[in-house]
DSSP file (Angstrom, degrees, kcal/mol; ACC not computed):
  #  RESIDUE AA STRUCTURE BP1 BP2  ACC     N-H-->O    O-->H-N    N-H-->O    O-->H-N    TCO  KAPPA ALPHA  PHI   PSI    X-CA   Y-CA   Z-CA
    1    1 A M              0   0    0      0, 0.0     2,-0.3     0, 0.0    12,-0.1   0.000 360.0 360.0 360.0  -4.3  -47.1 -120.6  -83.3
    2    2 A T        -     0   0    0      1,-0.1     3,-0.2     7,-0.0     6,-0.0  -0.869 360.0-138.8-124.9 158.0  -48.1 -119.7  -79.7
    3    3 A E  S    S+     0   0    0     -2,-0.3    -1,-0.1     1,-0.2     0, 0.0   0.829 106.7  36.3 -79.1 -33.2  -48.4 -116.5  -77.7
    4    4 A Q  S    S-     0   0    0      2,-0.2    -1,-0.2     0, 0.0     0, 0.0   0.216 111.0-110.9-106.3  14.0  -47.0 -118.0  -74.5
    5    5 A S  S    S+     0   0    0      1,-0.2     3,-0.1    -3,-0.2    -2,-0.1   0.808  76.7 133.9  59.0  31.4  -44.4 -120.3  -76.1
    6    6 A D    >   -     0   0    0      1,-0.1     3,-2.1     2,-0.0     4,-0.5  -0.946  48.5-156.6-113.3 111.0  -46.4 -123.3  -75.0
    7    7 A P  G >  S+     0   0    0      0, 0.0     3,-0.8     0, 0.0     7,-0.3   0.772  93.4  63.2 -60.1 -24.6  -46.9 -125.9  -77.7
    8    8 A L  G >  S+     0   0    0      1,-0.2     3,-0.9     2,-0.1     4,-0.1   0.708  86.7  74.1 -71.2 -17.3  -50.0 -127.2  -76.0
    9    9 A E  G <  S+     0   0    0     -3,-2.1    -1,-0.2     1,-0.3     3,-0.1   0.842 118.6  12.7 -64.0 -33.3  -51.6 -123.8  -76.6
   10   10 A N  G <> S+     0   0    0     -3,-0.8     4,-2.2    -4,-0.5    -1,-0.3  -0.443  77.4 158.9-141.1  63.5  -52.0 -124.6  -80.3
   11   11 A A  H <> S+     0   0    0     -3,-0.9     4,-2.5     1,-0.2     5,-0.2   0.822  71.8  57.1 -60.9 -35.5  -51.4 -128.4  -80.4
   12   12 A V  H  > S+     0   0    0      2,-0.2     4,-2.4     1,-0.2    -1,-0.2   0.945 109.6  43.9 -63.8 -47.8  -53.2 -128.9  -83.7
   13   13 A A  H  > S+     0   0    0      1,-0.2     4,-2.2     2,-0.2    -2,-0.2   0.906 114.2  50.8 -63.8 -40.8  -51.1 -126.3  -85.6
   14   14 A E  H  X S+     0   0    0     -4,-2.2     4,-2.0    -7,-0.3    -1,-0.2   0.901 110.8  49.5 -63.2 -40.2  -47.9 -127.7  -84.0
   15   15 A R  H  X S+     0   0    0     -4,-2.5     4,-2.5     2,-0.2    -2,-0.2   0.923 111.4  46.6 -66.6 -45.3  -48.9 -131.3  -85.0
   16   16 A I  H  X S+     0   0    0     -4,-2.4     4,-2.6     2,-0.2     5,-0.2   0.882 110.6  53.5 -68.3 -35.9  -49.6 -130.4  -88.6
   17   17 A N  H  X S+     0   0    0     -4,-2.2     4,-2.2    -5,-0.2    -1,-0.2   0.930 110.8  47.3 -60.7 -44.5  -46.4 -128.4  -88.9
   18   18 A K  H  X S+     0   0    0     -4,-2.0     4,-2.7     2,-0.2     5,-0.2   0.920 112.0  50.2 -62.2 -44.7  -44.4 -131.4  -87.7
   19   19 A T  H  X>S+     0   0    0     -4,-2.5     4,-2.9     2,-0.2     5,-0.5   0.921 110.2  49.4 -62.1 -45.3  -46.3 -133.8  -90.0
   20   20 A I  H  X5S+     0   0    0     -4,-2.6     4,-1.8     1,-0.2    -1,-0.2   0.938 114.6  44.7 -59.8 -47.2  -45.6 -131.6  -93.1
   21   21 A K  H  X5S+     0   0    0     -4,-2.2     4,-0.5    -5,-0.2     7,-0.3   0.904 120.2  39.8 -65.6 -41.1  -41.9 -131.3  -92.3
   22   22 A E  H  <5S+     0   0    0     -4,-2.7    -2,-0.2    -5,-0.2    -1,-0.2   0.866 126.8  28.6 -78.8 -36.7  -41.4 -135.0  -91.5
   23   23 A E  H  <5S+     0   0    0     -4,-2.9    -3,-0.2    -5,-0.2    -2,-0.2   0.721 125.6  36.2-100.5 -22.5  -43.6 -136.6  -94.2
   24   24 A F  H  <<S+     0   0    0     -4,-1.8     2,-0.3    -5,-0.5    -3,-0.2   0.353 105.8  61.3-118.0   6.3  -43.6 -134.2  -97.1
   25   25 A T  S >< S-     0   0    0     -4,-0.5     3,-0.6    -5,-0.2     2,-0.3  -0.937  75.2-114.2-133.8 156.4  -40.1 -132.7  -97.2
   26   26 A D  G >  S+     0   0    0     -2,-0.3     3,-1.4     3,-0.3    -3,-0.1  -0.696 101.0   3.4 -83.8 140.4  -36.5 -133.8  -97.6
   27   27 A E  G 3  S-     0   0    0     -2,-0.3    -1,-0.2     1,-0.3     3,-0.1   0.697 118.0 -83.8  57.4  22.1  -34.3 -133.3  -94.6
   28   28 A K  G <  S+     0   0    0     -3,-0.6     2,-0.4    -7,-0.3    -1,-0.3   0.799  98.1 118.6  56.3  34.9  -37.3 -132.1  -92.6
   29   29 A E    <   -     0   0    0     -3,-1.4     2,-0.4    -8,-0.2    -3,-0.3  -0.982  55.9-140.4-130.6 144.5  -37.0 -128.5  -93.9
   30   30 A L        +     0   0    0     -2,-0.4     2,-0.3    -5,-0.1    -5,-0.1  -0.877  25.7 168.0-102.7 133.7  -39.4 -126.4  -95.9
   31   31 A S        +     0   0    0     -2,-0.4     2,-0.3     7,-0.0    -2,-0.0  -0.916   1.9 169.9-149.1 119.2  -38.0 -124.2  -98.6
   32   32 A F        -     0   0    0     -2,-0.3     3,-0.1     1,-0.1    -2,-0.0  -0.950  27.8-149.6-129.9 149.5  -40.0 -122.4 -101.3
   33   33 A T  S    S+     0   0    0     -2,-0.3     2,-0.3     1,-0.1    -1,-0.1   0.754  80.7  18.3 -90.3 -26.0  -39.0 -119.7 -103.8
   34   34 A T  S  > S-     0   0    0      1,-0.1     4,-1.9     0, 0.0    -1,-0.1  -0.940  72.7-115.6-140.9 163.0  -42.3 -117.9 -104.1
   35   35 A I  H  > S+     0   0    0     -2,-0.3     4,-2.8     2,-0.2     5,-0.2   0.898 117.4  54.0 -62.7 -41.0  -45.6 -117.5 -102.2
   36   36 A E  H  > S+     0   0    0      1,-0.2     4,-2.4     2,-0.2    -1,-0.2   0.903 107.4  49.7 -62.6 -41.5  -47.4 -119.1 -105.1
   37   37 A A  H  > S+     0   0    0      2,-0.2     4,-2.3     1,-0.2    -1,-0.2   0.897 111.4  50.3 -63.3 -39.3  -45.1 -122.2 -104.9
   38   38 A T  H  X S+     0   0    0     -4,-1.9     4,-2.8     2,-0.2     5,-0.2   0.934 110.1  49.2 -62.9 -47.3  -45.8 -122.4 -101.2
   39   39 A K  H  X S+     0   0    0     -4,-2.8     4,-2.2     1,-0.2    -2,-0.2   0.901 111.7  48.9 -60.6 -42.3  -49.5 -122.2 -101.7
   40   40 A R  H  X S+     0   0    0     -4,-2.4     4,-1.9     2,-0.2    -1,-0.2   0.926 113.4  46.5 -63.9 -44.5  -49.5 -124.9 -104.3
   41   41 A A  H  X S+     0   0    0     -4,-2.3     4,-2.6     1,-0.2    -2,-0.2   0.927 112.4  49.6 -64.7 -44.7  -47.3 -127.2 -102.2
   42   42 A M  H  X S+     0   0    0     -4,-2.8     4,-2.9     1,-0.2     5,-0.2   0.889 108.2  53.9 -62.6 -38.8  -49.5 -126.7  -99.1
   43   43 A K  H  X S+     0   0    0     -4,-2.2     4,-2.4    -5,-0.2    -1,-0.2   0.916 110.6  46.8 -61.2 -42.2  -52.6 -127.4 -101.0
   44   44 A K  H  X S+     0   0    0     -4,-1.9     4,-2.5     2,-0.2     5,-0.2   0.920 112.8  49.4 -64.4 -44.4  -51.1 -130.7 -102.2
   45   45 A F  H  X S+     0   0    0     -4,-2.6     4,-2.9     1,-0.2    -2,-0.2   0.941 113.6  45.5 -59.4 -48.3  -50.0 -131.6  -98.6
   46   46 A I  H  X S+     0   0    0     -4,-2.9     4,-2.5     2,-0.2     5,-0.2   0.901 112.2  50.8 -65.7 -41.9  -53.4 -130.8  -97.2
   47   47 A D  H  X S+     0   0    0     -4,-2.4     4,-2.3    -5,-0.2     5,-0.3   0.937 114.1  44.4 -61.7 -46.1  -55.3 -132.7  -99.9
   48   48 A F  H  X>S+     0   0    0     -4,-2.5     4,-2.4     1,-0.2     5,-2.2   0.937 113.7  50.6 -62.3 -46.6  -53.1 -135.8  -99.4
   49   49 A Y  H  <5S+     0   0    0     -4,-2.9    -2,-0.2    -5,-0.2    -1,-0.2   0.885 119.1  36.2 -59.6 -41.9  -53.3 -135.5  -95.6
   50   50 A N  H  <5S+     0   0    0     -4,-2.5    14,-2.4    -5,-0.2    15,-0.3   0.775 130.2  26.3 -84.7 -27.7  -57.1 -135.3  -95.6
   51   51 A N  H  <5S+     0   0    0     -4,-2.3    -3,-0.2    -5,-0.2    -2,-0.2   0.605 130.7  21.1-117.1 -14.0  -58.0 -137.6  -98.4
   52   52 A Q  T  <5S+     0   0    0     -4,-2.4    -3,-0.2    -5,-0.3    -4,-0.1   0.650  95.7  85.4-127.7 -27.0  -55.3 -140.2  -98.9
   53   53 A R      < -     0   0    0     -5,-2.2    -1,-0.1     1,-0.0     2,-0.1  -0.716  68.1-140.2 -88.8 114.9  -53.2 -140.6  -95.7
   54   54 A P        -     0   0    0      0, 0.0     2,-0.5     0, 0.0     8,-0.2  -0.429  14.9-144.3 -70.1 148.6  -54.7 -143.0  -93.2
   55   55 A H  B > > -A   61   0A   0      6,-2.4     5,-1.8     3,-0.2     3,-1.3  -0.960  11.3-149.7-120.4 127.4  -54.5 -142.0  -89.5
   56   56 A R  G > 5S+     0   0    0     -2,-0.5     3,-1.2     1,-0.3    -1,-0.1   0.864  96.8  63.2 -59.1 -37.1  -53.9 -144.4  -86.6
   57   57 A S  G 3 5S+     0   0    0      1,-0.3    19,-1.1     2,-0.1    -1,-0.3   0.654 106.5  44.0 -68.7 -13.9  -55.8 -142.1  -84.3
   58   58 A I  G X 5S-     0   0    0     -3,-1.3     3,-1.2     3,-0.2    -1,-0.3  -0.301 129.6 -84.9-126.4  49.4  -59.0 -142.6  -86.3
   59   59 A D  T < 5S-     0   0    0     -3,-1.2    -3,-0.2     1,-0.3    -2,-0.1   0.835  83.1 -61.0  55.5  39.6  -58.9 -146.3  -86.9
   60   60 A W  T 3 <S+     0   0    0     -5,-1.8    -1,-0.3     1,-0.2     2,-0.2   0.778 103.2 132.1  60.0  30.9  -56.7 -146.0  -90.0
   61   61 A L  B <   -A   55   0A   0     -3,-1.2    -6,-2.4    -6,-0.7    -3,-0.2  -0.656  62.4-110.0 -97.5 162.9  -59.3 -143.9  -91.9
   62   62 A T     >  -     0   0    0     -8,-0.2     4,-2.7    -2,-0.2     5,-0.2  -0.572  34.7-108.7 -80.9 159.8  -58.5 -140.7  -93.7
   63   63 A P  H  > S+     0   0    0      0, 0.0     4,-2.5     0, 0.0     5,-0.2   0.890 122.0  53.1 -56.7 -37.8  -59.9 -137.5  -92.0
   64   64 A D  H  > S+     0   0    0    -14,-2.4     4,-1.8     2,-0.2     5,-0.1   0.923 110.3  46.3 -63.5 -43.4  -62.4 -137.3  -94.9
   65   65 A Q  H  > S+     0   0    0    -15,-0.3     4,-1.1     1,-0.2    -1,-0.2   0.907 112.8  50.3 -63.8 -41.5  -63.5 -140.9  -94.3
   66   66 A A  H  < S+     0   0    0     -4,-2.7     3,-0.4     1,-0.2    -2,-0.2   0.898 109.3  51.4 -63.8 -40.2  -63.8 -140.3  -90.6
   67   67 A Y  H  < S+     0   0    0     -4,-2.5    -1,-0.2     1,-0.2    -2,-0.2   0.877 113.6  44.1 -63.8 -38.1  -65.8 -137.1  -91.1
   68   68 A Q  H  < S+     0   0    0     -4,-1.8    -1,-0.2    -5,-0.2    -2,-0.2   0.610  89.7 111.6 -83.5 -12.3  -68.3 -138.9  -93.4
   69   69 A K     <  -     0   0    0     -4,-1.1     2,-0.3    -3,-0.4     4,-0.1  -0.365  61.8-138.9 -66.6 137.1  -68.5 -142.0  -91.1
   70   70 A E        +     0   0    0     -2,-0.1     2,-0.1     2,-0.1    -1,-0.1  -0.706  64.2  22.9 -93.8 150.5  -71.8 -142.5  -89.4
   71   71 A G  S    S-     0   0    0     -2,-0.3     2,-0.2     2,-0.1    -2,-0.0  -0.329 107.3 -24.3  88.7-174.8  -71.9 -143.7  -85.8
   72   72 A E        -     0   0    0     -2,-0.1     2,-0.6     1,-0.0    -2,-0.1  -0.484  50.7-151.4 -77.7 138.7  -69.4 -143.3  -83.1
   73   73 A L        -     0   0    0     -2,-0.2     2,-0.1    -4,-0.1    -2,-0.1  -0.951  24.8-122.4-108.4 118.6  -65.7 -143.0  -84.0
   74   74 A K        -     0   0    0     -2,-0.6     2,-0.5     1,-0.1   -15,-0.1  -0.390  25.2-126.3 -64.5 132.6  -63.5 -144.4  -81.2
   75   75 A R        +     0   0    0      1,-0.1   -17,-0.1    -2,-0.1    -1,-0.1  -0.686  35.5 167.0 -85.3 125.4  -61.1 -141.8  -79.9
   76   76 A H        +     0   0    0    -19,-1.1     2,-0.3    -2,-0.5    -1,-0.1   0.048  50.1  90.0-121.2  22.3  -57.4 -142.8  -80.0
   77   77 A W  S    S-     0   0    0    -20,-0.2     2,-0.2   -19,-0.0    -2,-0.0  -0.819  73.9-110.7-123.0 161.0  -55.9 -139.4  -79.3
   78   78 A K        -     0   0    0     -2,-0.3     2,-0.5     2,-0.0    -2,-0.1  -0.588  23.5-132.7 -87.2 148.5  -54.8 -137.4  -76.3
   79   79 A M        -     0   0    0     -2,-0.2    -1,-0.0     9,-0.1     0, 0.0  -0.892  16.2-172.6-100.8 130.0  -56.6 -134.3  -75.2
   80   80 A Y        +     0   0    0     -2,-0.5     2,-0.5   -72,-0.1   -69,-0.1  -0.128  42.9 122.6-112.9  35.5  -54.4 -131.4  -74.4
   81   81 A I        -     0   0    0      7,-0.3     2,-0.2     1,-0.0    -2,-0.1  -0.859  59.0-130.4-100.9 129.1  -57.0 -129.1  -72.9
   82   82 A K        -     0   0    0     -2,-0.5     6,-0.2     1,-0.1    -2,-0.1  -0.529  17.9-139.6 -78.9 141.7  -56.4 -127.9  -69.4
   83   83 A N    >   -     0   0    0      4,-2.6     3,-1.7    -2,-0.2    -1,-0.1  -0.204  41.4 -80.3 -86.6-173.2  -59.3 -128.2  -66.9
   84   84 A E  T 3  S+     0   0    0      1,-0.3    -2,-0.1     2,-0.1    -1,-0.1   0.798 131.8  54.0 -60.4 -28.8  -60.2 -125.6  -64.3
   85   85 A K  T 3  S-     0   0    0      2,-0.1    -1,-0.3     1,-0.0     3,-0.1   0.573 118.9-109.9 -81.2  -9.5  -57.4 -126.8  -62.0
   86   86 A G  S <  S+     0   0    0     -3,-1.7     2,-0.2     1,-0.3    -2,-0.1   0.510  74.7 136.0  91.2   5.2  -54.8 -126.4  -64.8
   87   87 A D              0   0    0      1,-0.1    -4,-2.6    -5,-0.0    -1,-0.3  -0.520 360.0 360.0 -83.9 154.3  -54.4 -130.2  -65.2
   88   88 A L              0   0    0     -6,-0.2    -7,-0.3    -2,-0.2    -9,-0.1   0.428 360.0 360.0 -85.2 360.0  -54.2 -131.8  -68.6
C-alpha cells in the first residue's frame, strides 16, 4: 500500500486493511470470487465500521456519531506524521 514500503506512509489504509481482515473475515484472509462480490462485501464492512462499530479512539462513538458531534472531540489516537526533523 506504500511507495517506500513504510507502513507509516499510509497508516490509515494500513489500519483499515488490518481491521477488515481481523474483524470481518475468518482466519484473517480475504477471498472473493468476483469483483462484484468484493464490492458488496466492502460496502457492508465500511457501513458497519462507520455506522455501527464503536471506536475506543473517539470515546466509544461510531465515526458517524463522532463526525456529527458538536464541540471538541478528545483525541485518543497517535499521530504518525513526521515533522521537519523527521521525528514522529
